[in-house]
N, C-alpha and C positions, 0 to 999 in steps of 0.2 A: 637574969640578967642577961644568960645569953640567949634566950627569947627575947629580950627587949631588941638587941643586939642585931638578931637575925632580923625582925619587924622591919629596922629604922631603913637596914639595909635594903629590904626589899621595896619598902615604899620611897628610896631614894632609887634605887633602878629602874620603879615604876616612872618617877618623875621625870627622870633623864630621856628614856623612851617615849612618852608623851611629849618632851618641850620638842626632841629631836624631829618628830613627827610633825610636830605644828611648824619649825621650821622650815622643812620640804615642801608644807601645804604653803606656805607665806612664799616661799624663793620661787615655786612655780607659780604662784599667781602673780608676783612682783613680775615675772620673766614676760607675760604676757605676749606669749607667743604659739602659734599653730604650726603645723607643717602641712608646707605646700607642695605636692607632686605635679610636675608640666610632664604630659607627653606626648608625642606626636605620631599622625596616623596619615594614612592617603587614599582620597578619592582615584581611583584607576585614570590611567591615560590609555583610552582605546586604541593604539597605534602599536600595531604589535612589530612593527621595526627598529622601537626603541628599546632601546638595552638598559639605559641608564640614567635616571634624573637626577643631575646632584645639585645639592645648595650647602655653603659653607657659611655658618652662624658662628659668629665669635662676641655677639652680647646677646643677651637677654634679661630685660627688664621687667617692672611690672608699675603700673602707678595706682595712686590713692589720694583721696580728698583728704585733706585737714581744717581743720576750723580754726579761725590765727584772731587776735583779737587788733584792729589798730591803732594808731596812735591816739585816732580820735573816739578809741572807746566803743567801735563797732564790730561786727563777727565777719570773715568773710572765707569763702574756702582758698582752699591753694591748693595746687596739685604737686605732687612728690611722687621724683622715680626711685625706686629702690636697683639697683642694680644686683641680679639673681645669680649670674655665670657671664665669667671671661675666661676667652680661651679659644679654643677651635672646635667644633663638634662638623663634621664631613657625614653627611648623609643621602645617600641613595632612596629616594621618595619611593621609587618602585619596590623597594623590598617590605611595604608597609602598607600591604593592600590585605582587605578581607579579615581586617578586625587584628593584621597585627601592629603594635605600638611601640615606640622607642622612646624611652623615657629620657628625657631632656636634663632635668634636674630633680632633687629632692629634699627638701631643707626647710628649717625652722622661721619663721619670720613674724613680723609683727603682726600680732590680732587690729583687725581693720577691716573696712569694706576696698576695694581693688575694681576699678573699672575697665583696665586696659593694658594689655600685654604688648612692648615693643621687643618686635627682634632684629637684630643688625646682620644682615645677611652680605656676606664682601664677595660672594662669585656665584654663579650657577654655573652648569654645566647640562647638556644633553649628548648622550654616546647611544651612536645608532650601532645596531647588531652587525653593520658592515666595519664598524672602527672609528666611522666620520664620527667628529666632534662638532659641538658649535656651544662659543663661549655667550653667554646671556647678558646683557645691559641689566643691573640691576635698579632701578625705581626708588630712589631713597632707600635703598633697604642698608647701604654702609654708609649714609649718612645721618635723615633724622630715622631712619630704621621702619622696617613693615609694622604699622599699627595697626591691634586686632582687639576690635572692643569684646569685652565680657560682658554677655547681657544673658539673665539679669545679673549685678555687681555679685562678685564673690565676696562673701562674706568670710574671713578666717576667726576661728575661734579660737582662744587658751587652749592648749592641748589637745586639739582636734585637727586630725589630717583631712586634706580637702582636697582632691585631684579634679586636674584640669586636662582637656584633651585638646589638642590642636588638630583639626583638621586639614589636612593642604589638599585643597582642592586640583589634581594635576591637570585634570583633562582643560579646565579652566584657566588655570594660571601659564602653560606652556603653548602657547599659540602658535600653530605649525604655519609656517610659510611657504608656499607650492603646493604641489601636488604628492598627498601624505599616503600613496596607495606603492610609490616606488620612491628606492633611496634617493637616486638623481634626482628627484620629483620634488624633493625635500629642502629648499633653499636657506633656512632658516628658523629662528624660533624666536617669538616675542615673549617677554617673562613680564603676566601681571600678575601678580599673587593673588589669590583668594585663599583666606584662611579664616576659619572660622574655629571661635572656643566655646566650650559646653563646658559645665561641670559636671561631671561623673555620678554625683550623688544626687543629680535631678533628672539624669538621661536614665534610656533604657538601649535593647539590641534588637534588631531582627536579625534573625539568618533562616538560611535554609537551602535548598537544594534543586535545581532546574532540572529536568528528565526530557528525554525525546518518550521515551516510555516505562514502563516500572524497571525495566533494568539499565536501561541506557544512559546516563548521564551526559548532559549537554555545558561541557566545557567551553569560553570565553562569550559566554550570553552576558548581555548588558542589563544589569537590574537597576532602576533607577527608583527615587522617590521624588513626587512630584508635590508642591508644595503653591497654588496658587501658578500654576502653569508655568512655573520653574525646577528644573530641577535642585532637588535641597542636597543629595546626597545620592552617591551610587557606586556600584560593584561591579566586579567583572568577575564571573565564575571559574575555580582553578578545574583540574585535570578533572578531577569527581563530581565538578558541576555544583562543588558549594560556593556558596557566596556569606558573605557577614557585613552587615553597618551597625558601627556604635556609634555614641555619643548621641544618639538621639533624645530632644527633646520629648520630654512624655506627650501623647497628643494621637491623634486619629490621622491618618498618610492615605495617599493614593499611590501604587506601586505599579510599575511597568516593567516587565521584563521581554527582550527582543533580540534578536539575532538574525543576520541575513540568511534568505531562506526558510524562514522560519516565522510561522503567522505569529503577528505582538498579541501577547496576553497584558490584559486589565486588570486589575484588582481594587475597586474604587474603595474600602474600609479597612484597613490594616490598624491595629491598635499596640501603642507601644505603653506600658506601664514603668513608672521608676525603678531602676535594680531589677527590671526582668527582662526575660528574654523572649521574643513573640518568633515564635517559627511559621514561615511563609513559603512554602514552595511552589513552584511552577512546572506546567507538561506543558511542553512547545509542541507543537502540531507541524511537520514540514510541508510546505506548500507544494 
């Protein structure tokens, strides 16, 4: 009799354990959410007179498309914006160079396809190293927002983490008015935001070092990736001659490395592979 009771209790425990596990699986499937991480980085600003480029973001939204049935029984696509963040983030974009990123958010959102991110920028300011500051006009930033297409579309899967990198090209976004070689010559800046979005799970990295010889690194060299005769992404080497270009779609690229008083170096074929780091060093020769 005792053995029968023990066996019954064991069967009951196993049944409860399996039932609980099934409930957890069902709950997870019903939730239909995946984790989205958005990070920000900066393609640098090749003006050494600038100390800070500040942007203030108060809202981040993401757009999805859903199929809805009309009163006539037909199906049509409808766009929906989901608010991911509301608050205030003040970011110095010059802190985010050579592969450095800042996490804007990490949260669970509904599974589905998303094709656009909208940043609401309330203010932008450029501060020179002599303390001079310029407040910039935001084109649509604090009304309709800055729209950033995600291509290819981002598919959020249930239970899976997806990371999107926003590459804020400061050199194209902050256009100098006047002579950028002297503080007195700079009359102001135009803010024309150029930002690209890339899925980190389909991208790779190029990094390396720029040398004058085997032992002397070259700081402030301008390293660029060229696509169809246009600068796609760029970096400026640090004091050790190092650079990093992140969030690059897999493929083949042309690269250029240059600095005043040195001969320009061109590399015709540099291959980027998904989730891999390609090393590309440069040797510059003084003119």
